[in-house]
N, C-alpha and C positions, 0 to 999 in steps of 0.2 A: 158215387161221390156226392157229397153235400153241395147244394147250389148256394151261390153267394149273389149279391147284387152288383158286384164289380164286373164290368165288361171292358175289354181292351179292344180298340179298333185301330187298325193301321190306316193312316191318312185321314184323320178326322177333319182336316182342313181342305181336303180334296173334294171333287164333285160328288161321287157316290158316297164316300165316307161322311161327308157333311150331313147328308140327309138321314143316314142311319144313326148318326150321333144325335141329331135333333130328336129323332123318334125315341131313342133310349132315354134321353134327358126328360122328355115329356112324360115318361112313365115313372120318373123318379129314380131311375137307375144311376148307379155310380159309374162314371166313364173315365177311362184313361186312354190316351192315344200314344202310339209310337210312330214316329214320323221322320222323314228325311229333312224336315225343315223346322227343327225345334226352336229356332230363333225368331220365327215369324210371329206377328201379332196373333194372340190366341183369341179367335172370334167368339169363343165360349167362356172367356174369362176364367174365374177360378172353379167353374163347374167341371172342367176337364183337365186332368193332369197331363203334362206333356213330357215325353221321354224320347231320346233319339233311337234310331233303329239298332245301332250297335251290332250290326251283322259281323263285324270283325272282332267282337268281344262277346261271345255267347253267354258268358257268366253274367254280364251286365244286362243283356237282353232278357235272360231268364228272370232276373230280379224285377224287371219292369212288368213281367207277366205274373208274378207271385200274387196269389189270392184271387185271381180272376176265374170266373165261371166260364165265360165264353170269349173266344178270340174271333173277332170279325176281321177278315182279311180282304182288303181292297188293293194291296200292293201289287204292282206290275208296271211294265213299261210299254208304251205304245210303239216305240221304235228305239233301236240302239242309239246311244249318244255318248261319245267319249269312251270311257272305260266301262260304262254300263251297257252290257250286252244282254241278249235274251238268256244266254247261258249263265251269266252272273246273276240275273234276276231269279232264275230257277234255283241256283245254289243258295242265294240269300233266303229264299222262301223255305228251302229245306232246313236251313239253320234255324229259322224262326219256328218251324214245326217241332224240331227237336227241343228247342227251348221251352215251347209250350208244354210238351210232354213232361219235361223235367220239372217245370213249375207247377204241375198238377192241374193244368187247365182241363176242364171237363169236355168242352165242345168247341168245334171250329166251324164257323160259317164263312165259306169262301166264295168270293165273287169271281167266277171263271168267265167263259165265253161260250156261246152256242157253238156246237160242233167241235169242241176241243177234242184233240186226239193225238196220242203219241205217234200215230202213223201219218199225221198230216204233212204234206209237203211244204207247208208254210210255217216258218219258225215261231210266229206269234201263237198260232193254234197248237203247234207241237209242244211249245213250252208250257202252255196252259194245261195240256194233257199230262205232261210230266208232273206238274204240281198236283193235279188231281190224284194221280197214282200215289204220290208221296203221302198225301193226306189219308187216303184209304188204307195205306199200310202202316200208319203211325200208331194206331191203337186209340186215338181220340174218336169220340163220336163226332159225326160231321153232317153238315148240310152244304152241298155244293150247288150253287145257283149259277145257271148259264144264261146270261142276258144276251140279247141281240144288240141293236142300236139303242142306246139309252138317251132319252130326251128329257128336257126340263130346264129351268133357269140355271145357267152355268154350264150347259153341255157344250161340246165342241163341234161335232159333225153337223147337226141340224143348224146350229147358229152360223157356222161358217159357210154352209151352202147359201143361207139367206144373205150373208154378207157379200158373197160373190155375186149373187143375183141382183143385189141392190146397187153394186158399183161397176159392173161390167156389162157391156151391151150384148155379149155372147156368153152362153153357158155350155160348156163341152160335156157331152155324155160319152163315157168310154163304151165302145162297141154298140150293141143293139139297144141297151137300156132296158131290156126286158127281164133281167135278173131281178129277184125280189128281196125285200127286206121287211121286217116286222117290228117296228119300234116299240119300246116299252118305256113307260113313264117312270122317272127316277123315284118318285114317292111310292109308286106301286112296288118297285124293287126293294126299297127300304123297308116297307111294311112286310114283305115276304121274308126278308133277311131276319128281321126281329122276331117275327112269328115262329120261324123255324129254329130259333135259338133255344127255345124252352123245352123242346122234345129231346128224346134220347135215340130215336131211330136214325139210321144213316140213310140220307136221301140225296138224290141228284135230280134237280128239276130245272127246266127251262123257264126263263123269265121273258115272256113275250106279250105284246099288247094285242088288242082285238082287231087291229087293221093291218092289212098286207098291201104293200105297194110295189109296183115295179120301180126301178130307180128313176126312170123318166117320169112316172106318175108322181113320185115324191117331189122331184124337182119342180114340176109344174104346180103342184099343190102349194109348195112354199112360195113360189113366185106369185101365185094368185093371192095368197094371204098377205104378203108384204107389198103387194101392188108393184112388182117389178116387171119390166117389159123386155127382159133379155131374150135374145133369139136362141133357141135350143138347136144345137148341131151335134151330130154323131161323128166321133173321131176314132181312129185306131187307138186301142187302149194305151199303147206305148207313147203315142203322140200326146194323148190326154195327160198322161203322167208327166211327160216332159214339160208341158205347159204349166202343170201344177208346181213344178220345181222352179220355173221362172217366177211365178207369183210368190213362191216361198222365199226367194231371194229378196223380193221387195218387202215382204212383211217379216223377214228374218225368222222364219219358222219352217217346219215341215208340214206342208198343207195336206199331203197325201203320200202314202207309201205304196210301192209296187205290190206288197203283200195285201194291203187293204183293197187295192183294185182287183187283184186276183181272187181274194176271198169273197168279195162282193159279187163278182161275176160267176163264181162257183156256187152261188146261192147258199152261202154259209151263215147268212144273217137272217135266217128264217127257221122256224121249228115245225116239225110234223105233229107236235102235241097241241092240245087245246090251249087257248090263251090263258095266261095266269094273271095278266094285268087288266085293269078296267078302263083306264084313262085313254081316250082316243087322241092321237096326235093332231088330227084335223081340228078337233075342238080346242085343244091347247093352243094351236097356232092362231086360231081366230081370236082367242082371248089375249094373246101376247104379241100380236102382229106389230104393234108399235115399238116393241123392244127387241125382238129377235133379229139378230143380224145387224144391229146398229153399230156394234163394235166387233172387231176381229178377236177371236179367242185363241191365244197362242199357247201351244203345248210347251214350247221351250221356256216361255216366261213363267209358266206355272210350276214347272218341275226342275228346271236346270239353271235359272238365273236368280 
């Protein structure tokens, strides 16, 4: 299939999608986004065309994909909200995959999650695994990228840990805190996504940074960088989750989910493969200590309000 310069990305105004879009534009590529928020201010101006998801109208969704060489997919949900469930998100993505095939898209670059599996006991990881299977069975050439924790300007997890450390005298660690995670820089992820778009080989690759931390080490590193003096305490995971819900009521958001706690404690945010990212979280925190965690990053505000 002949390549074109048109690339479609889901969620160009979101965290990961924004960085992929910037990289594509810097290379002179034509970019179009399909989004759940077509009415928001277009931060890219007339350089990026904006279309709604149209999951309930596959023919219109197919039109928004016509002429595209590559579909970059960042669409997913962190937690169910209202009528948007994991099952609905999986089916929406299957609809999009079918539309991409019908529109003649050559390649799909999909942002998944480390350790995604249809056998996972956690709906988040199981749903991601189901989408991976749908892509592999679609007939599209594909690159499936499996990041761990993504950090960078605009992230949620690292920012909100810093926010909690700045504002509360105590920081609760679920369980032992010895479970590990391997953060990857968002710009490294974006570079990987764009580089993998040009090939024809089907690949599945983890996106992981060069540093590995236990959760407690991560918390103490962030506290050191932002000069927070919170006392670290270990709590039963259920109690730690309960406390996060209380904070969530105050900030009108979901601070943490039970699945996130369980996945973290099961060491699902780490890879057995060599690092694919170059940027070190410790260095990035040193350079951005005056900014990270100064404001709370709300998932609900970003995607549902």
